RONURO-622332 format. One record per residue: residue number from 1; residue in one letter; x, y, z of N, C-alpha, C, O in turn. Coordinates in steps of 0.02 Angstrom, whole numbers. Atoms other than C-alpha are relative to their C-alpha. Layout:
BEGIN
{NUM,"a",{X,Y,Z},{X,Y,Z},{X,Y,Z},{X,Y,Z}} ...
END
This chain:
BEGIN
{1,"x",{-20,-20,67},{-5913,190,577},{72,28,1},{91,66,46}} {2,"x",{-70,-21,5},{-5733,219,524},{5,75,-12},{-27,102,-57}} {3,"x",{-11,-72,8},{-5678,399,546},{56,12,-50},{103,-27,-56}} {4,"x",{-51,-19,49},{-5577,486,410},{39,59,27},{11,112,41}} {5,"x",{-44,-53,-24},{-5429,587,468},{41,25,-59},{80,-12,-88}} {6,"x",{-38,-29,55},{-5359,704,337},{69,20,24},{77,47,78}} {7,"x",{-69,-20,-14},{-5171,729,334},{24,39,-60},{27,13,-115}} {8,"x",{-19,-42,56},{-5111,873,230},{57,47,19},{77,50,77}} {9,"x",{-54,-48,-10},{-4976,1004,211},{26,19,-68},{18,-18,-117}} {10,"x",{-27,-23,64},{-4891,1103,75},{55,-46,-24},{82,-86,14}} {11,"x",{-54,39,30},{-4765,1025,-42},{64,8,41},{83,64,59}} {12,"x",{-62,-2,-38},{-4607,978,53},{-8,8,75},{42,15,110}} {13,"x",{10,-11,-72},{-4687,996,225},{17,-63,41},{32,-57,100}} {14,"x",{-17,61,-35},{-4654,814,269},{-60,-43,17},{-59,-80,67}} {15,"x",{60,41,-12},{-4826,734,257},{17,-74,1},{-10,-112,41}} {16,"x",{-18,71,5},{-4747,568,208},{32,-26,64},{20,-82,85}} {17,"x",{-32,18,-64},{-4641,566,366},{-53,-12,53},{-50,-62,89}} {18,"x",{54,6,-50},{-4795,594,474},{-43,-61,-15},{-62,-98,30}} {19,"x",{40,59,21},{-4895,465,374},{36,-64,20},{4,-111,43}} {20,"x",{-40,58,-18},{-4753,342,404},{-5,-18,73},{-7,-76,91}} {21,"x",{7,12,-72},{-4767,363,592},{-67,-32,17},{-71,-76,60}} {22,"x",{66,31,-10},{-4953,321,584},{1,-73,-23},{-26,-117,10}} {23,"x",{-4,68,26},{-4917,168,477},{37,-46,47},{19,-104,56}} {24,"x",{-41,40,-46},{-4785,108,601},{-41,-29,58},{-26,-82,83}} {25,"x",{41,24,-56},{-4920,91,735},{-64,-34,-24},{-110,-47,15}} {26,"x",{55,40,26},{-5042,1,620},{-61,38,-24},{-113,7,-36}} {27,"x",{57,-38,26},{-5155,143,563},{3,-3,-77},{54,14,-106}} {28,"x",{-1,2,73},{-5206,118,380},{6,72,-28},{-29,117,-6}} {29,"x",{-11,-65,30},{-5144,263,274},{-10,-4,-76},{19,-47,-109}} {30,"x",{13,-5,72},{-5209,308,101},{38,61,-26},{24,117,-7}} {31,"x",{-40,-55,29},{-5083,412,2},{-32,20,-66},{-22,-13,-117}} {32,"x",{41,-19,59},{-5195,503,-122},{42,11,-63},{22,-10,-117}} {33,"x",{-42,-13,60},{-5053,560,-238},{24,-64,-32},{24,-71,-93}} {34,"x",{-24,64,27},{-4983,384,-255},{-56,-38,-35},{-47,-66,-89}} {35,"x",{57,36,29},{-5155,310,-287},{-22,34,-65},{-41,0,-113}} {36,"x",{18,-37,61},{-5193,447,-414},{46,-19,-57},{24,-29,-113}} {37,"x",{-48,18,52},{-5033,406,-508},{-15,-70,-28},{-11,-81,-88}} {38,"x",{16,69,23},{-5080,220,-514},{-63,1,-43},{-66,-30,-96}} {39,"x",{63,-4,38},{-5258,261,-572},{11,33,-68},{-21,13,-118}} {40,"x",{-13,-36,63},{-5190,380,-705},{33,-45,-52},{30,-29,-111}} {41,"x",{-34,45,47},{-5093,236,-783},{-45,-55,-29},{-21,-99,-64}} {42,"x",{45,50,30},{-5248,134,-826},{-18,24,-71},{-23,85,-82}} {43,"x",{14,-19,70},{-5289,131,-1014},{-58,49,-7},{-56,97,-46}} {44,"x",{60,-43,4},{-5460,211,-986},{17,72,22},{-5,120,-10}} {45,"x",{-19,-67,-24},{-5385,356,-886},{48,35,-47},{44,96,-57}} {46,"x",{-48,-30,47},{-5243,383,-1009},{-39,33,-57},{-23,89,-77}} {47,"x",{42,-28,54},{-5375,410,-1146},{-35,63,22},{-33,114,-13}} {48,"x",{36,-59,-25},{-5477,529,-1039},{46,59,9},{30,116,-9}} {49,"x",{-47,-54,-14},{-5325,629,-987},{28,28,-66},{33,89,-74}} {50,"x",{-26,-24,64},{-5252,637,-1163},{-50,45,-36},{-30,92,-71}} {51,"x",{51,-40,35},{-5418,709,-1224},{-1,74,20},{-28,115,-16}} {52,"x",{1,-71,-21},{-5391,871,-1125},{66,36,-17},{73,96,-3}} {53,"x",{-64,-31,18},{-5214,902,-1189},{9,1,-76},{-8,-47,-110}} {54,"x",{-15,-6,71},{-5165,965,-1361},{63,-41,-14},{67,-78,-63}} {55,"x",{-64,36,7},{-4988,897,-1338},{-10,-74,13},{-55,-94,50}} {56,"x",{2,72,-14},{-4958,711,-1342},{35,-11,67},{95,2,74}} {57,"x",{-29,8,-66},{-4932,667,-1159},{5,-73,21},{13,-89,81}} {58,"x",{-8,71,-17},{-4923,477,-1170},{32,-36,-59},{33,-12,-115}} {59,"x",{-26,42,54},{-4840,339,-1268},{-52,-54,-16},{-36,-103,-49}} {60,"x",{53,48,11},{-5007,248,-1271},{-10,-46,59},{-67,-65,75}} {61,"x",{4,44,-58},{-4966,140,-1120},{13,35,66},{-11,14,118}} {62,"x",{-18,-37,-61},{-4898,266,-996},{-3,75,-13},{13,99,-68}} {63,"x",{-1,-73,5},{-4921,450,-962},{70,25,13},{108,-5,51}} {64,"x",{-64,-33,-14},{-4770,564,-967},{-16,51,55},{-34,108,41}} {65,"x",{20,-41,-56},{-4798,635,-793},{41,64,7},{16,116,29}} {66,"x",{-42,-60,-4},{-4652,756,-803},{-27,52,-50},{-31,111,-34}} {67,"x",{27,-45,52},{-4723,830,-964},{-66,30,24},{-79,90,16}} {68,"x",{64,-24,-26},{-4896,842,-883},{11,52,54},{-21,105,55}} {69,"x",{-15,-47,-55},{-4823,927,-728},{24,67,-28},{2,120,-6}} {70,"x",{-26,-61,31},{-4728,1052,-837},{-57,41,-30},{-57,102,-26}} {71,"x",{56,-35,32},{-4890,1095,-930},{-47,29,54},{-61,88,53}} {72,"x",{52,-22,-47},{-5013,1103,-783},{24,51,51},{-15,93,74}} {73,"x",{-23,-47,-50},{-4901,1198,-663},{12,69,-30},{24,118,6}} {74,"x",{-5,-67,30},{-4886,1339,-790},{-65,20,-35},{-69,75,-63}} {75,"x",{65,-15,31},{-5066,1331,-854},{-57,-22,46},{-79,-79,42}} {76,"x",{51,18,-50},{-5197,1336,-714},{-63,-31,-30},{-94,-73,2}} {77,"x",{62,28,29},{-5342,1298,-833},{10,-74,-19},{-37,-113,-15}} {78,"x",{-15,70,15},{-5256,1136,-887},{0,-42,64},{-23,-99,65}} {79,"x",{-1,34,-65},{-5229,1090,-704},{-72,-15,23},{-87,-69,48}} {80,"x",{71,8,-18},{-5416,1116,-673},{-32,-58,-39},{-67,-100,-10}} {81,"x",{27,53,42},{-5461,1003,-819},{25,-69,23},{-13,-117,28}} {82,"x",{-30,63,-22},{-5341,868,-761},{-32,-22,66},{-51,-80,74}} {83,"x",{30,17,-66},{-5408,876,-582},{-73,-22,-6},{-95,-64,32}} {84,"x",{71,19,8},{-5588,864,-644},{-8,-72,-24},{-61,-102,-16}} {85,"x",{1,70,22},{-5545,695,-719},{26,-45,56},{-4,-97,72}} {86,"x",{-34,43,-49},{-5429,627,-584},{-34,-2,68},{-42,-55,97}} {87,"x",{28,-2,-67},{-5513,685,-423},{-61,-45,12},{-63,-80,63}} {88,"x",{57,46,-11},{-5680,593,-445},{21,-74,2},{-7,-113,41}} {89,"x",{-24,69,1},{-5586,432,-485},{34,-17,67},{23,-71,95}} {90,"x",{-35,11,-63},{-5475,449,-331},{-50,-3,57},{-43,-44,103}} {91,"x",{50,-1,-53},{-5626,490,-223},{-36,-68,5},{-45,-95,59}} {92,"x",{34,66,1},{-5717,330,-277},{46,-55,25},{25,-99,63}} {93,"x",{-49,50,-21},{-5560,228,-254},{10,3,76},{13,-48,109}} {94,"x",{-9,-9,-72},{-5537,301,-79},{-59,-27,39},{-50,-60,90}} {95,"x",{60,24,-36},{-5717,264,-27},{-2,-76,3},{-22,-105,53}} {96,"x",{-4,73,1},{-5694,82,-79},{55,-24,48},{47,-75,82}} {97,"x",{-56,17,-45},{-5528,78,16},{-23,5,73},{-6,-37,115}} {98,"x",{26,-9,-68},{-5616,145,173},{-44,-60,19},{-39,-86,75}} {99,"x",{43,58,-13},{-5746,6,159},{42,-62,17},{24,-101,61}} {100,"x",{-44,57,-11},{-5605,-121,153},{35,4,68},{63,-46,92}} {101,"x",{-33,-10,-65},{-5537,-48,316},{-49,20,55},{-30,52,104}} {102,"x",{52,-22,-48},{-5701,-26,411},{7,-32,69},{-29,-14,115}} {103,"x",{-12,29,-66},{-5636,-135,553},{46,45,43},{59,30,101}} {104,"x",{-43,-48,-36},{-5523,12,603},{-42,59,25},{-90,79,-8}} {105,"x",{36,-58,-28},{-5583,155,715},{7,60,-46},{-41,97,-58}} {106,"x",{-13,-55,47},{-5502,279,596},{54,-18,-49},{95,-63,-36}} {107,"x",{-51,8,51},{-5397,288,440},{27,70,-17},{-6,121,-2}} {108,"x",{-30,-63,20},{-5281,423,374},{-4,8,-75},{13,-39,-112}} {109,"x",{-2,-16,72},{-5305,505,204},{51,56,-8},{39,113,11}} {110,"x",{-53,-49,11},{-5144,592,156},{-9,30,-69},{-6,-6,-119}} {111,"x",{10,-33,64},{-5173,721,19},{30,70,1},{16,109,47}} {112,"x",{-33,-65,2},{-5069,872,-31},{-52,56,-8},{-44,110,22}} {113,"x",{48,-53,13},{-5221,969,-92},{-68,-16,30},{-120,-9,-2}} {114,"x",{62,18,-35},{-5350,913,36},{-48,59,3},{-108,51,-7}} {115,"x",{42,-60,-5},{-5413,1091,58},{-19,26,-69},{-77,40,-83}} {116,"x",{11,-28,66},{-5393,1150,-121},{-52,-40,-40},{-90,-12,-78}} {117,"x",{47,43,37},{-5492,1001,-188},{-69,-2,32},{-117,-25,1}} {118,"x",{65,1,-35},{-5631,1022,-59},{-11,-65,37},{-61,-72,73}} {119,"x",{11,65,-32},{-5608,842,4},{10,2,76},{-4,-47,110}} {120,"x",{-6,-7,-74},{-5568,908,179},{-70,-4,32},{-76,-22,91}} {121,"x",{69,1,-26},{-5758,919,199},{-22,-71,18},{-69,-81,57}} {122,"x",{17,70,-13},{-5764,728,200},{37,-29,61},{27,-87,79}} {123,"x",{-42,24,-56},{-5643,716,348},{-31,17,67},{-63,69,76}} {124,"x",{25,-11,-68},{-5689,699,531},{48,45,40},{26,85,81}} {125,"x",{-52,-42,-31},{-5525,780,589},{53,12,-53},{61,-27,-100}} {126,"x",{-54,-15,48},{-5380,862,498},{64,16,36},{66,55,84}} {127,"x",{-67,-12,-25},{-5195,858,535},{37,38,-54},{41,16,-111}} {128,"x",{-38,-40,48},{-5092,994,452},{74,-4,19},{93,8,76}} {129,"x",{-72,2,-11},{-4904,971,433},{30,64,-29},{17,81,-87}} {130,"x",{-32,-62,23},{-4804,1132,421},{75,-6,8},{101,-47,47}} {131,"x",{-73,-4,-5},{-4620,1172,398},{20,68,-28},{-16,96,-69}} {132,"x",{-22,-64,27},{-4521,1331,364},{8,-4,-77},{30,-54,-104}} {133,"x",{1,-1,73},{-4533,1383,181},{68,-19,-31},{71,-58,-79}} {134,"x",{-66,14,28},{-4344,1377,149},{17,-75,5},{46,-103,-41}} {135,"x",{-12,72,-10},{-4334,1200,219},{-42,-40,-50},{-17,-89,-79}} {136,"x",{44,34,48},{-4482,1146,111},{29,4,-71},{30,-45,-107}} {137,"x",{-29,-10,67},{-4401,1220,-46},{60,-47,-9},{66,-80,-60}} {138,"x",{-60,42,3},{-4237,1130,-8},{-18,-74,-6},{12,-111,-46}} {139,"x",{21,71,2},{-4325,963,24},{-24,-19,-69},{-5,-72,-95}} {140,"x",{28,17,65},{-4419,970,-141},{53,3,-55},{53,-39,-100}} {141,"x",{-54,-4,49},{-4267,1026,-241},{42,-64,2},{60,-91,-50}} {142,"x",{-41,61,-8},{-4168,878,-170},{-39,-62,-23},{-11,-105,-57}} {143,"x",{41,59,15},{-4311,753,-188},{-16,-7,-74},{-8,-61,-103}} {144,"x",{24,2,69},{-4374,799,-362},{50,23,-52},{36,22,-112}} {145,"x",{-52,-25,46},{-4213,867,-437},{-28,56,-44},{-22,54,-106}} {146,"x",{28,-57,36},{-4299,1030,-485},{31,65,27},{65,64,78}} {147,"x",{-28,-64,-20},{-4253,1214,-474},{-45,33,53},{-102,14,63}} {148,"x",{38,-38,-50},{-4308,1334,-337},{-61,32,-33},{-116,34,-4}} {149,"x",{54,-32,38},{-4414,1423,-469},{-58,-49,-11},{-116,-31,-4}} {150,"x",{52,52,12},{-4507,1260,-509},{-37,-16,65},{-98,-28,64}} {151,"x",{33,14,-65},{-4540,1228,-324},{-48,56,18},{-104,44,39}} {152,"x",{42,-58,-16},{-4608,1404,-299},{-62,1,-44},{-116,20,-22}} {153,"x",{57,4,47},{-4719,1380,-453},{-52,-50,27},{-111,-35,28}} {154,"x",{46,51,-28},{-4793,1221,-375},{-33,26,63},{-92,16,74}} {155,"x",{27,-27,-63},{-4813,1307,-207},{-56,51,-13},{-103,56,26}} {156,"x",{49,-52,15},{-4912,1446,-290},{-69,-28,-14},{-119,8,-12}} {157,"x",{64,32,14},{-5049,1320,-332},{-31,-29,63},{-86,-57,61}} {158,"x",{27,27,-64},{-5072,1271,-149},{-16,58,46},{15,111,43}} {159,"x",{17,-51,-49},{-5154,1368,-10},{58,10,48},{94,-37,63}} {160,"x",{-52,-11,-51},{-5034,1451,112},{-24,-29,67},{-84,-36,80}} {161,"x",{17,28,-66},{-5026,1378,289},{-48,45,39},{-91,20,76}} {162,"x",{43,-47,-37},{-5111,1535,358},{-74,-12,-15},{-117,-1,28}} {163,"x",{69,13,20},{-5268,1487,263},{-23,-69,25},{-82,-80,38}} {164,"x",{16,69,-20},{-5259,1302,314},{-6,-8,76},{-46,-48,101}} {165,"x",{-3,9,-73},{-5221,1323,500},{-69,6,34},{-85,-37,75}} {166,"x",{65,-5,-34},{-5395,1386,553},{-48,-58,-15},{-94,-70,24}} {167,"x",{44,56,19},{-5476,1237,464},{26,-68,26},{-6,-119,15}} {168,"x",{-32,62,-22},{-5360,1108,545},{-11,-11,75},{-16,36,114}} {169,"x",{9,18,-71},{-5384,1014,710},{66,-8,36},{71,5,96}} {170,"x",{-67,11,-29},{-5200,973,738},{52,29,-47},{46,24,-108}} {171,"x",{-55,-27,40},{-5041,1058,681},{63,-37,21},{79,-40,81}} {172,"x",{-65,32,-14},{-4877,962,668},{53,42,-34},{55,48,-95}} {173,"x",{-55,-40,28},{-4724,1073,647},{58,-48,-14},{87,-78,32}} {174,"x",{-49,50,20},{-4601,967,549},{68,30,-14},{87,39,-72}} {175,"x",{-70,-19,11},{-4426,1032,577},{46,-40,45},{106,-43,33}} {176,"x",{-39,42,-45},{-4369,917,719},{-36,-68,6},{-92,-71,32}} {177,"x",{33,66,4},{-4406,730,698},{-22,-28,67},{-75,-59,72}} {178,"x",{20,25,-67},{-4408,688,884},{-64,34,22},{-108,3,51}} {179,"x",{60,-39,-19},{-4536,826,911},{-61,-23,-41},{-116,-27,-14}} {180,"x",{54,23,44},{-4639,765,763},{-28,-66,26},{-89,-74,31}} {181,"x",{22,65,-25},{-4645,588,832},{-40,8,65},{-91,-26,75}} {182,"x",{35,-14,-63},{-4698,656,1003},{-70,27,-16},{-120,6,14}} {183,"x",{64,-29,21},{-4835,760,919},{-48,-53,-25},{-107,-54,-7}} {184,"x",{41,53,29},{-4899,610,822},{-27,-46,54},{-86,-65,52}} {185,"x",{26,44,-52},{-4911,502,978},{-53,34,43},{-99,2,67}} {186,"x",{52,-38,-36},{-5010,640,1066},{-65,1,-40},{-119,-8,-12}} {187,"x",{59,-1,44},{-5128,654,917},{-33,-69,0},{-94,-74,2}} {188,"x",{26,68,0},{-5146,464,914},{-43,-13,62},{-97,-43,58}} {189,"x",{37,10,-62},{-5201,464,1096},{-70,32,-5},{-120,3,15}} {190,"x",{64,-35,8},{-5336,592,1056},{-45,-34,-50},{-106,-41,-39}} {191,"x",{41,33,52},{-5394,503,898},{-28,-66,26},{-84,-85,7}} {192,"x",{25,64,-27},{-5409,338,992},{-58,9,48},{-93,-40,63}} {193,"x",{57,-13,-44},{-5536,421,1107},{-64,14,-38},{-118,17,-9}} {194,"x",{58,-18,41},{-5653,461,962},{-54,-54,2},{-106,-47,-29}} 
END
């Protein structure tokens, strides 16, 4: 049976970089945030999501994700409602994806809120990517063209690393790329023994 390896880390920690290293060696990687965005753009999901917002958050064909982010990151109850619609859809999509990759010993599920959503319980092993807070803030500001205040607001909705570390099997410190690559190849060796 295909094992599920969770890959997580706070915003800006560099999960995508680590996921990329796994992909390079042929390990299937499911990027939960990307898949969620695709699923959210289906007509059925747009209707469901619009139903929990007072404001108009779509043009009928596409969601205004920036507007949604601005709302949910300042209103935790709206974020909960949104997640209660999106998470079950992503979970079903992921389970079908795993079936399609059952010829692999293991697959990687990359998710920013693996712990917060409770989906870490479905994983056989968990890899946590960490990075210094200032570096993470800088990365997100550069990537998303947002203010430091906006990054800190998003961070406040995620568990701190101190809470995630005891629940993780592997920790990858992402501040030096050569070191990260070395860590990933060591983790790969261990995962291949499963």
